C-alpha positions in Angstrom: -14.2 2.5 -62.2 -17.2 0.1 -62.5 -19.5 -0.5 -59.7 -18.3 -4.1 -59.1 -14.7 -2.9 -59.0 -15.7 -0.2 -56.5 -17.5 -2.7 -54.3 -14.5 -5.0 -54.4 -12.1 -2.2 -53.5 -14.3 -1.1 -50.7 -14.7 -4.7 -49.3 -10.9 -5.1 -49.5 -10.4 -1.9 -47.6 -12.8 -2.7 -44.8 -10.8 -5.5 -43.2 -7.7 -3.3 -43.2 -9.7 -0.5 -41.5 -11.1 -2.8 -38.9 -7.6 -4.3 -38.3 -6.1 -0.8 -37.9 -8.9 0.2 -35.5 -8.3 -2.9 -33.4 -4.6 -2.4 -33.4 -4.9 1.2 -32.3 -7.2 0.1 -29.4 -4.6 -2.5 -28.4 -1.8 0.0 -28.5 -3.8 2.3 -26.2 -3.5 -0.4 -23.4 0.3 -1.0 -23.9 2.6 0.7 -21.4 4.5 3.7 -22.5 7.7 5.0 -21.0 7.5 8.1 -18.9 10.7 9.4 -20.5 9.1 12.0 -22.7 7.2 13.6 -19.8 10.2 14.3 -17.5 12.8 14.7 -20.3 11.2 18.0 -21.2 12.0 19.4 -17.8 15.6 18.3 -17.9 18.2 21.0 -17.8 22.0 21.2 -17.4 21.6 22.0 -13.7 19.2 19.1 -13.2 21.6 16.7 -15.0 24.4 17.8 -12.8 22.4 17.1 -9.7 21.2 13.8 -11.1 24.8 12.8 -11.9 25.9 13.5 -8.3 23.0 11.7 -6.8 23.6 8.7 -9.1 27.3 8.5 -8.1 26.3 8.6 -4.5 23.7 5.9 -5.0 26.2 3.6 -6.8 28.5 3.8 -3.8 25.7 3.0 -1.4 24.4 0.0 -3.3 27.8 -1.7 -3.6 27.9 -3.2 -0.1 24.1 -3.4 0.0 24.0 -5.5 -3.2 26.6 -8.0 -1.8 24.8 -8.2 1.5 21.3 -8.7 -0.1 22.6 -11.4 -2.4 23.9 -13.3 0.6 20.5 -13.0 2.3 18.9 -14.4 -0.9 21.3 -17.3 -1.0 22.9 -16.1 -4.2 26.6 -15.4 -5.2 27.5 -11.7 -4.3 27.6 -10.5 -7.9 23.9 -11.2 -8.4 23.0 -8.5 -5.9 25.0 -6.0 -8.0 23.4 -7.3 -11.3 20.0 -6.7 -9.8 20.9 -3.1 -9.1 21.8 -2.4 -12.7 19.3 -3.2 -15.4 16.1 -3.3 -13.3 16.8 0.2 -11.9 17.0 1.7 -15.5 13.8 0.0 -16.6 11.8 1.0 -13.5 13.1 4.6 -14.0 12.0 4.7 -17.6 8.5 3.2 -17.1 7.7 4.2 -13.5 6.1 7.5 -12.5 8.3 8.4 -9.5 11.2 10.7 -10.1 13.1 9.5 -7.1 12.4 5.8 -6.6 15.4 3.5 -7.2 14.8 -0.2 -7.8 17.1 -3.0 -7.0 17.7 -5.7 -4.4 15.9 -5.3 -1.1 16.1 -7.0 2.3 12.5 -8.3 2.4 12.4 -9.5 -1.2 15.8 -11.3 -0.7 14.6 -13.2 2.3 11.4 -14.3 0.5 13.5 -15.5 -2.4 15.6 -17.6 -0.1 12.6 -19.0 1.7 11.0 -19.9 -1.6 14.0 -21.5 -3.2 15.9 -23.1 -0.4 13.6 -26.1 -0.1 13.9 -26.7 -3.9 17.7 -26.4 -4.6 21.0 -25.8 -2.9 21.6 -22.1 -2.3 24.2 -20.7 -4.7 24.0 -23.6 -7.1 23.3 -23.3 -10.8 19.7 -24.7 -10.5 19.1 -22.3 -7.6 20.3 -19.3 -9.6 18.1 -20.4 -12.6 15.0 -20.6 -10.4 15.8 -17.2 -8.9 15.8 -15.6 -12.4 12.6 -17.5 -13.2 11.1 -16.1 -10.0 11.9 -12.6 -11.1 10.2 -13.2 -14.5 7.0 -14.6 -13.0 6.7 -11.9 -10.3 7.3 -9.3 -13.0 4.5 -10.8 -15.2 2.1 -10.6 -12.3 3.0 -7.0 -11.5 2.9 -6.0 -15.1 -0.6 -7.6 -15.5 -1.9 -5.8 -12.5 -0.6 -2.5 -13.9 -2.0 -2.9 -17.4 -5.3 -4.0 -15.9 -5.4 -0.6 -14.0 -5.5 -2.4 -10.6 -3.0 -0.1 -8.9 -5.5 0.9 -6.3 -5.6 -2.6 -4.9 -2.4 -2.0 -3.1 -4.3 0.4 -0.8 -6.2 -2.5 0.7 -3.0 -3.9 2.3 -2.8 -2.2 5.7 0.4 -0.6 6.9 0.1 -2.7 10.0 0.5 -5.9 7.9 3.6 -4.4 6.2 5.1 -3.4 9.6 4.5 -6.8 11.0 6.0 -8.6 8.1 9.1 -6.4 7.9 9.7 -6.7 11.6 9.4 -10.5 11.4 11.7 -10.5 8.3 14.2 -8.4 10.2 14.5 -11.1 13.0 14.7 -13.8 10.4 17.5 -12.0 8.6 19.4 -11.4 11.9 18.9 -15.1 12.8 20.2 -16.3 9.4 23.5 -14.4 10.1 24.2 -15.8 13.5 26.3 -18.7 12.2 28.5 -16.3 10.2 28.8 -13.8 13.1 29.8 -16.5 15.6 31.8 -18.6 13.2 29.9 -21.9 14.0 28.2 -24.6 12.0 24.5 -25.1 12.8 23.1 -28.6 12.4 19.6 -27.4 11.7 18.8 -23.8 10.5 15.7 -24.6 8.5 13.3 -22.6 10.9 13.5 -19.7 13.2 13.2 -21.8 16.4 15.5 -24.6 15.2 18.2 -22.1 14.3 18.3 -20.7 17.8 18.2 -24.2 19.3 21.2 -25.2 17.2 23.0 -22.0 18.1 22.5 -22.6 21.8 24.2 -26.0 21.3 27.2 -24.4 19.5 27.8 -21.6 22.1 30.9 -23.4 23.5 32.4 -23.5 20.0 32.2 -19.8 19.1 35.2 -18.4 17.2 36.1 -15.2 19.1 38.2 -13.8 16.2 35.3 -14.2 13.7 32.9 -12.6 16.2 35.3 -9.7 16.8 35.5 -9.0 13.0 31.7 -8.9 12.8 31.3 -6.7 15.8 34.0 -4.2 14.8 32.4 -3.9 11.4 29.0 -3.3 13.0 30.3 -0.7 15.5 32.2 1.2 12.9 29.2 1.4 10.6 26.9 2.7 13.4 29.6 5.2 14.5 30.1 6.6 11.0 26.4 6.9 10.5 26.0 8.8 13.7 29.1 11.1 13.3 29.2 11.6 9.5 25.7 10.5 8.2 26.6 11.7 4.7 29.5 9.2 4.4 29.0 5.7 2.9 29.1 4.0 6.3 28.5 0.4 5.2 31.2 0.6 2.5 33.8 2.2 4.9 32.8 -0.3 7.7 33.5 -3.2 5.4 36.9 -1.9 4.5 37.7 -1.5 8.2 36.4 -5.0 8.9 38.6 -6.4 6.1 41.7 -4.6 7.3 41.0 -5.8 10.9 40.6 -9.4 9.8 43.8 -9.2 7.8 45.6 -7.9 10.9 44.3 -10.8 13.0 45.3 -13.3 10.4 42.7 -14.8 8.2 44.0 -18.3 7.7 45.4 -18.6 11.2 42.0 -18.0 12.9 39.8 -19.6 10.2 38.1 -16.3 9.1 36.1 -17.2 6.0 36.2 -14.7 3.1 33.6 -13.9 0.5 35.8 -14.7 -2.5 36.4 -12.9 -5.8 33.4 -11.3 -7.5 33.5 -11.5 -11.3 34.5 -8.1 -12.7 32.1 -8.1 -15.7 28.7 -6.8 -16.7 25.5 -8.8 -16.1 25.6 -11.8 -18.5 22.6 -12.6 -20.6 20.3 -15.2 -19.1 16.7 -16.5 -19.5 14.1 -17.9 -17.2 13.3 -21.6 -17.1 10.3 -22.6 -19.1 9.7 -26.0 -17.4 6.0 -26.1 -16.4 6.7 -28.1 -13.3 9.2 -25.4 -12.0 6.7 -22.7 -12.8 4.1 -24.5 -10.7 6.5 -24.8 -7.8 7.4 -21.1 -8.0 4.0 -19.7 -8.6 3.1 -19.2 -4.9 6.4 -17.5 -4.1 6.1 -15.4 -7.3 2.7 -14.1 -6.2 4.0 -13.3 -2.7 7.1 -11.5 -4.1 5.0 -9.6 -6.6 2.6 -8.3 -3.9 5.4 -7.5 -1.4 7.5 -5.8 -4.2 4.6 -3.6 -5.2 3.8 -2.7 -1.6 7.5 -1.8 -1.0 7.8 0.2 -4.2 4.6 2.2 -4.0 5.0 2.9 -0.2 8.5 4.2 -0.8 7.5 6.2 -3.8 4.6 7.8 -1.9 6.7 8.7 1.1 9.3 10.5 -1.1 6.5 12.1 -3.2 5.0 13.6 0.0 8.3 15.5 0.4 8.9 16.4 -3.2 5.3 17.3 -4.1 5.2 15.0 -7.0 1.9 13.3 -8.1 2.3 9.5 -8.6 0.4 7.1 -10.9 0.0 3.8 -9.0 -0.8 1.8 -12.2 2.3 3.2 -13.9 4.4 2.2 -10.9 3.0 -1.4 -11.2 4.0 -1.4 -14.9 7.4 -0.1 -14.2 8.1 -2.6 -11.4 6.8 -5.4 -13.5 8.9 -4.6 -16.6 12.0 -4.1 -14.4 11.7 -7.7 -13.2 10.7 -9.2 -16.5 13.6 -7.5 -18.4 16.0 -8.0 -15.4 15.5 -11.8 -15.5 17.2 -11.8 -18.9 20.2 -9.9 -17.5 20.9 -12.1 -14.5 18.8 -10.2 -12.0 16.7 -11.8 -9.2 13.5 -10.1 -8.1 13.9 -6.4 -7.4 11.7 -3.7 -5.9 12.0 -0.1 -4.6 14.9 0.4 -2.2 14.1 2.6 0.7 17.7 3.4 1.5 18.8 4.2 -2.1 15.6 6.2 -2.8 16.1 8.2 0.3 19.7 8.9 -0.5 18.8 9.7 -4.1 16.3 12.3 -2.9 18.5 13.8 -0.2 21.4 14.0 -2.7 19.3 16.4 -4.9 18.0 14.2 -7.7 15.5 15.9 -9.9 14.6 13.3 -12.5 14.9 9.5 -13.1 18.1 10.2 -14.9 19.7 9.8 -11.5 18.8 6.1 -11.5 20.3 5.7 -15.0 23.5 7.4 -13.8 23.6 5.2 -10.7 23.4 2.1 -12.8 26.1 3.2 -15.2 28.4 4.2 -12.3 27.8 0.9 -10.6 28.8 -1.0 -13.8 32.0 1.0 -13.9 32.7 0.3 -10.2 32.1 -3.4 -10.7 34.6 -3.5 -13.5 37.3 -1.8 -11.4 36.6 -2.7 -7.8 34.9 -6.1 -7.8 38.2 -8.2 -7.4 38.8 -6.5 -4.1 35.8 -8.3 -2.6 38.0 -11.4 -2.4 39.4 -9.9 0.8 36.0 -9.3 2.4 35.3 -11.5 5.5 31.8 -13.1 5.6 31.7 -12.0 9.3 32.0 -8.4 8.2 29.1 -8.8 5.9 27.2 -10.4 8.8 27.8 -7.3 10.9 26.5 -5.1 8.1 23.4 -7.3 7.5 22.6 -7.1 11.2 22.5 -3.3 10.9 20.3 -3.6 7.8 17.9 -5.9 9.7 17.8 -3.5 12.7 16.9 -0.6 10.3 14.2 -2.6 8.8 12.2 -2.5 12.1 10.0 0.6 12.2 9.9 1.2 15.9 8.0 4.5 15.5 5.1 3.0 13.7 5.1 -0.1 15.9 4.5 2.3 18.9 1.7 4.1 17.0 0.0 0.8 16.1 0.2 -0.4 19.8 -1.5 2.8 21.0 -4.0 3.3 18.0 -6.4 0.5 17.2 -6.8 -3.1 18.4 -7.5 -4.2 14.8 -4.3 -2.8 13.5 -2.4 -4.3 16.5 -3.9 -7.7 15.8 -3.0 -7.6 12.1 0.6 -6.6 13.0 1.1 -9.3 15.7 -0.4 -12.1 13.6 1.6 -11.2 10.6 4.7 -10.9 12.7 4.3 -14.3 14.3 3.3 -15.9 10.9 6.5 -14.5 9.4 8.6 -16.1 12.1 6.8 -19.4 12.3 5.4 -20.1 8.8 6.6 -19.9 5.3 7.1 -16.3 4.3 4.8 -16.3 1.4 2.0 -17.5 3.6 2.8 -14.8 6.1 2.3 -12.2 3.4 -1.0 -13.8 2.4 -2.2 -13.9 6.0 -1.3 -10.2 6.4 -3.2 -9.3 3.2 -6.2 -11.4 4.2 -6.4 -10.0 7.7 -6.2 -6.5 6.3 -9.0 -7.2 3.9 -11.1 -8.8 6.7 -10.7 -5.9 9.0 -11.5 -3.5 6.2 -14.6 -5.4 5.2 -15.7 -5.6 8.8 -15.3 -1.9 9.2 -17.1 -1.0 6.1 -19.9 -3.4 6.8 -20.7 -1.7 10.1 -21.2 2.0 9.2 -22.0 4.3 12.1 -25.7 5.2 12.4 -25.6 8.4 14.5 -28.6 10.2 16.1 -28.7 13.9 15.4 -30.7 16.6 17.1 -30.9 20.4 16.7 -28.7 22.4 19.0 -30.9 25.0 20.9 -27.8 27.0 21.7 -27.1 27.6 18.0 -28.9 30.5 16.3 -29.8 28.3 13.4 -30.3 25.1 15.3 -27.4 23.2 13.7 -27.5 19.4 14.0 -25.3 17.9 16.7 -24.9 14.5 18.4 -25.9 15.0 22.0 -28.1 12.5 23.9 -29.0 15.1 26.6 -30.7 17.4 24.1 -34.4 17.0 23.4 -35.7 15.4 20.2 -38.8 16.0 18.1 -41.4 13.5 19.3 -42.6 13.0 15.7 -39.3 13.0 13.7 -36.1 11.0 14.2 -33.0 12.3 12.5 -30.1 10.0 11.7 -26.8 10.3 9.9 -25.3 7.2 8.2 -21.5 7.4 8.0 -20.5 4.8 5.4 -21.5 3.3 2.1 -24.7 1.3 1.7 -23.8 -1.8 -0.1 -24.7 -5.5 0.2 -22.1 -6.0 3.0 -23.5 -3.2 5.2 -27.2 -3.6 4.6 -27.8 -6.2 7.3 -26.2 -4.0 10.0 -28.0 -0.8 9.0 -31.3 -2.5 8.5 -31.1 -4.0 12.0 -30.4 -0.5 13.5 -33.3 1.0 11.6 -35.7 -1.8 12.7 -34.6 -1.5 16.4 -35.1 2.2 16.2 -38.7 1.9 14.9 -39.6 -0.6 17.6 -38.0 1.4 20.4 -39.4 4.8 19.4 -42.6 4.0 17.6 -44.0 7.5 18.3 -41.2 8.9 16.0 -43.0 7.6 12.9 -41.0 9.9 10.5 -37.4 9.5 9.8 -34.9 12.0 8.2 -31.7 10.4 7.0 -28.7 12.7 6.5 -26.9 11.3 3.4 -23.7 13.4 3.4 -21.7 10.3 4.7 -23.1 7.9 2.2 -20.5 8.0 -0.6 -21.8 4.9 -2.5 -24.8 2.7 -2.6 -25.6 -0.4 -4.7 -28.9 -2.0 -5.5 -29.0 -3.7 -2.1 -28.5 -0.3 -0.4 -31.2 1.4 -2.5 -33.7 -1.5 -1.7 -32.9 -1.1 2.0 -34.1 2.5 2.0 -37.1 1.4 -0.1 -38.1 -1.2 2.5 -37.6 1.4 5.3 -39.8 3.8 3.4 -42.5 1.2 3.1 -42.2 0.3 6.9 -42.5 3.9 7.9 -45.7 4.4 5.8 -47.3 1.3 7.2 -46.8 3.0 10.6 -48.3 6.2 9.4 -45.0 8.0 8.8 -42.5 8.8 6.1 -38.8 8.4 5.2 -37.0 11.6 4.1 -33.4 12.1 2.9 -31.3 15.2 2.5 -27.8 16.1 1.3 -27.5 12.9 -0.6 -24.8 12.6 -3.3 -25.6 12.3 -7.1 -24.4 8.7 -7.2 -27.0 7.7 -4.6 -29.8 9.7 -6.3 -28.8 8.1 -9.6 -29.0 4.6 -8.1 -32.5 5.4 -6.8 -33.6 6.4 -10.3 -31.9 3.5 -12.1 -33.3 0.9 -9.7 -36.9 2.3 -9.8 -36.8 2.8 -6.0 -37.4 6.5 -6.5 -41.0 5.9 -7.2 -41.6 4.4 -3.8 -39.3 6.7 -1.8 -40.7 9.7 -3.8 -38.7 12.5 -5.4 -40.3 15.1 -3.2 -38.9 13.3 -0.1 -35.3 14.0 -1.2 -34.0 17.4 -0.2 -30.9 19.3 -1.0 -30.7 21.5 2.1 -31.5 21.2 5.8 -33.8 24.3 5.8 -35.9 23.0 2.9 -36.1 19.5 4.5 -37.2 20.7 8.0 -39.6 23.4 6.8 -41.3 21.0 4.4 -41.5 18.1 7.0 -42.8 20.3 9.8 -45.4 22.2 7.8 -46.7 19.3 5.7 -46.0 15.9 7.4 -46.1 16.4 11.2 -49.3 16.5 13.2 -50.0 20.2 13.9 -51.9 19.5 17.1 -49.0 17.7 18.6 -46.6 20.4 17.4 -48.6 23.2 19.2 -48.5 21.3 22.5 -44.9 20.1 22.2 -42.8 21.6 25.0 -39.5 21.0 23.1 -40.0 23.2 20.0 -36.6 21.9 18.8 -36.9 23.4 15.2 -37.1 27.0 14.2 -40.0 26.0 12.1 -42.0 24.7 15.1 -45.2 26.7 15.9 -43.8 28.5 19.0 -40.1 28.2 18.4 -38.0 31.4 19.1 -36.8 33.0 15.9 -33.4 34.8 15.4 -33.5 38.4 16.5 -34.3 40.6 13.5 -36.4 43.6 14.7 -35.3 47.1 15.4 -34.7 46.8 19.1 -33.0 43.4 18.9 -35.8 41.4 20.4 -38.5 39.2 18.9 -41.5 37.4 20.3 -42.1 33.7 19.4 -44.3 33.6 16.3 -46.6 30.6 15.8 -46.3 28.7 12.5 -49.4 26.9 11.5 -48.7 23.3 10.4 -50.8 22.1 7.4 -50.7 18.3 7.1 -50.9 17.0 3.6 -52.3 13.6 2.7 -50.2 11.3 0.6 -51.4 10.8 -2.9 
């Protein structure tokens, strides 16, 4: 082959090599199913347990799906559709072995709050927008997962979640009052207006409708208490339907749900209208955040019991794909279900195959049992939804928040009130923003703690005790928190006040064990403190600092001013060097405190033959700075 031909062949091959390299880099960031990881651990015994857990979950979700669809303002079958395909996709791409995705209470009420002002609940445009909402929320979740931002969910405090779910529970219960009492409300657009309209309609309550709802509710509570392993909601709905039939449905104007189509989820697609996307964007973001908070929180709570290690980013990807794919199979926004996930774990599920079995079993049940929903009274569903709403309120954590911190209590109460009085998506944003504000306020005010040697300890361990004597020449502080641009003003103010109040303590030793991170602003803060101390005739010393902090000193050039020999790895090295080289020996010899073992007349640990020792003077040799 001639040289020009070789050059031509090589030049033709280069673009292909570059393209292949870029394609491989791109594929590295694409999500991969978790199936190969847990499929290797699957056995016949685990498949048997997963099958039983899946069948149990399918029975549980049947009444739940119908109830949640009603909360979302959708026909009953859409709650069942949402429990089918999204659960399979989330199981294949998520990292949790026990999390079951599908319709949830909180997501359903946010869907209703987002779409009710835009279209008539249950209408074709309403359903189309619900599917579009699932697609948009899934895209946001998927994007966060692919971008490796799974850790962001940790910044949303549990107090905000508890406040939102408690408020959502009251909204859910309020929305069912007209169905429970059998009345028509003139205005049910807000929480307050609903109760005002209900008060006007009290003389017109239908006692037969109310009795159906209460009987269903009481039966469900009783079964759960007496036989907790039984499907209480399903059995209660059957009892409520039989009770309504015995009273006479038509004679007493008891409204029924109507027939549910007995077929699998039909193919669908989101709306691509840019105007609709703009109208749904805010609600989609709120649903995406809430869905991720629900799913990750539930997955973590179950993982604590099962001992499984979770991948937050993979959970984001799984939830995102479940909503994106689900929107093409008639599913409205889904998330992790606490009830179904808990049942799945307690039923002995070992792998995500249980979620796949549950979806397949639900499809079979829908094909066979769906027509029987025509005999289900809406009042019976209202009774079940009231029970679901009650279970949504976490009384245990509410009590803990009330007795723990004022910040957490403020976040919970504000989020709770915002949920009741404002649009739900704004309530979520308020909860998230308050959580971030309290977090930033806390991290921007790290504790600056004074430390002194404990004379009762053989090795003079450092403690925080204002009654113990301090060295008159050396102040010891511990900073508990990161030094970054947000915390620098607070810490610098503390250090300046300290230098003004105790000018005689010209030397400062900072214990860095609590400083996990520092940025350039934090490094420059310590540099300025070092300069101030030297102008007063003293020094700044640090010990037990982490490698990240030391690395920032070196990269920023601050190490030249702070000085490498002023950074110590151990307490013994730090104190012995400071006492012998940087303190005034004349002051040390006359000091009555003798707080350090290295002080000239400090008592040393007993080490002679008879168990006693006399104080031995240690001569201090001051060194001049270069």
